[in-house]
N, C-alpha and C positions, 0 to 999 in steps of 0.2 A: 504493500499500499505507498510507503514512504518514497518508493522509486516511482510509483505512477503519479503522487503529487508533484515531485519534483519535474518530472516529464512535462506535465501540464504547465506548469510554471514556466519551464523553459520555452514551451510554444507558445504561450501568452504573450512573454516577453519579446517573441520575434513578431508577433502579429501586431502586438499593442505594446510597443516599448515606452517605457516611462519617459515623460518629458520634463523638462524645468519648468516650473512654476512662473518663472519670470520671463525668460526669453523663448521658451518652447523647444530648444534643443533636447536632444536626446540624451539622458543622464542615467548613471548606473544607481545612484542613492535615491532615486524616486522623488527628490524634492528641488534640489539646485543641481545644475550642472558645473563642472569645475570654475569656469569664468566667471559665473555669477556667485558662486559661494567666495571666491578670492574678493568680491566686492564688498562684502561684509565688514563692517567697521566697529570694531570695539572702541569703548572709551578706555582712554591710555591716561592713568595715575600720572602725577598727583592731581585730585579732583576735590572740589568743595564738598565737604562732608554734608551739608545742608541742600545743595542744588544739582551737584555733581557736574558743575561747570569746571572745565579743566584750567587748571590754574598752574602757577610757577610756584617751585617749592618754598612753602613758608610753615613756621613751626605750628600754625593753629588750624592749618587745611580749611581754612575758610575764606571765600572771595568777598571782594570789597563791597558787593551787593548785599551779602547777607552778615556782613561781620557786626551791624549793629541791629540786628532783628532777633526775634525769640521765637524757636521753633518747638512743638510739641513732642517731636521726636528727637531721637538722638544723632541719627545717620542716615543717610539715603544712599544707597547704592544702585546706579543705573549702569547697565551693562554695554547696550548697543546704541551706536547713533539710528536715529530714526529716519533712515534713507533706504534707497533701494539696494538690495532686494528684500531686506526685513519688512520696510513698509508694505509692500505687496502681500507677504505672508500673513501680517498681522490683520490686514484688511480682509483676507480671504477666511481667517479664522473668526473675525468679528460679524462680518457681514455676509459670508457666503457659506457659511456651515462647513469649512473645512476645518474641524476642531481636531483631527488627527495631527495636523501641522503642529500642535502643541508641543508634540514629543520631539520635533527638531528643534523648535525654537527653545524648548526647556533645556537641551543640550547645550546652547549657545549660552545659557545662563550659567550652567553648571560648568563650563568651560572657563568663563569668566570668574567665578567665585574660586575655582581652583588656581587661577593665575595670580589673585590678589591675595590669597591664602587665607580667605574667610574661614573663622571659626565657628561653628554653631553651639558649640558646648555650653555656653550660658544661657541658652534660650529655652522657655518652657513650652512654647507652640508657635506654629505658623499658621496664618490666615490670609483672606484676600479681600481687598475692598468689594463689598458687596453689592450685587444688583437688585435693583427693584422687582418684585415677582412679575409685574407686567413685562418687564425686559426680558426675564427670564423665560416666560412664556412664549416671547417673540422668538428668541434665539435658541432656547432649549438648553442654554448652558452658559454659565459665566466663565469667559476665557481667562480671567485673572485667577479663580478658583482653581481651573485645570492646571494651570502653571503652579499654582502652590501644592496641590496634591503631589506632582512630580516631584516638586523641590522637597517637600516633607520627606519622602521615601530616599533621596539622595542624602539630605541631611540628617536623616534618622530623628526627625522632631515631629512631635504628635500635631496633627492637623485638626485646627477647630474651625469648622465651617459654618458653626451656627451662634458664633459668640458675637456677632456684630450684624445689624440688618439694617436695610435702607427703608425709610418710611414714606418718601415720596420718590415718583418717576420722575426724575430730574430730565429735562432737555439735554441732548448732546453737549458736552464741554466745547465740541468744534464750533458751535453757533455763536461763540462768544469771545470777546475780547479778555484780554488777561485781568482787567480791572472788574469784570462782570463775573468771572468764573466762580470766585469764592462766594458771591451773593447766590448763584446757581445752586451749591451745594451746602450752603449754611444751614445747619439744623437737621439734616435730612437722614443722620446716622445716629443709631442708637446700640448700645451695649446691654447685653442680657444680664450680667452678674457683675459683682465686685471682683477686680483682678489680683488684689492681694500682694502686689508689688510682682508680679508676672512678667518677665522678659518676652518680648514681643517681636516676631518678624512678621511684617505687613507686606503683602504682593500686590502689585498693580501692573499693567501690561505697558503702558506709555507716561512718562513724565512730561508735561508740558510747563504749566507755572507752579504745579505741585498743590494746587488747592485742593483736589480731592484726598489726598493722602494726607494733606494737613488737617482736614477735617476728621477725619477717621482717627489720627493720632490724637487729635483734640479729645475725643470722646472716650478714648482708652484712657488719656491722662486723667480724666475726670472720675474714673473708675479705678484710680490708684494702681495704674500700670507701673512697671518698673522700667528697664529699659526697653526703647522701640527701635527697631532698624526697619527701613522701608528699602524693599528691593524691587525695581521696576526692570522689565525688560529691556525697554528703549528710553531713550530721551531726545525729544526734538531739538533742533537748533533754534537759537533766536532769529528773529527776522532780521535782514540786513539793514 
C-alpha cells in the first residue's frame, strides 16, 4: 500500500506539478520557488524593543520615537519585513482560506527566534490576538491563533486560546490612518481571569502601528500580568 501511495503521488506531481504561490513557477517545496524564497527579508537586529524598528547599537535598544513613551508590554519581536513574497502568503491565509500556509510561515518565525536565541523558559503560556465571533464565522479560523498553536508546540509552552476575547467586530485596521487605529480597537478586548503575575507571549500576524497588540497587552496588565512579550510574523515599513 505505501508503494502505491508513493506511485500515485509521483504521477500527480508530474501531471499537476506544484507551483510557486507568488510567481507561478514550478517548485519542489509546494509554497515558494527558490528565487521567491530568497526574496524573503528577515528583520536584522539591533531593533527597538518596543516597535522593532531597525536601529544602531545603543545600550537601551529603544528608538528615538519610543524613548519617551510608555508601553504595556515589555518587548515586541517582529520577524519579517511585510513585503513580497510574505505579503502575498499572509493575504492568502487571511482572505482566501489558504490556512495550511501557516505551517510555512510558522517555520519562518521559528527560524528567526532561533537566530536571535529567544528563550521561552520564563513564560507561562502563549496566546493570540483574538478575533470577534462574526469574523471567525466569516474566515472559519483566526490566523494569529493558528500561528500561536504551532509556536506553542515548538516553544513547549501551554496555549491558552480562551483567556482573552473580543467584544466588538471592529473594522479592519487597514481602513484607518495611524491616528485612528487606537480608537478603532479601544476597549474591545476583555480578559476572563486574574493572571496572577503570569508571563505571557502574545502572537499577532502583522505589526503596523502596534495599536492592536498594545490594547491587548493593556487589558493583560489590568489583570496583573507579569512579563508580556509580543511576537508578530511581519512588520510593515513606514511610508516614505
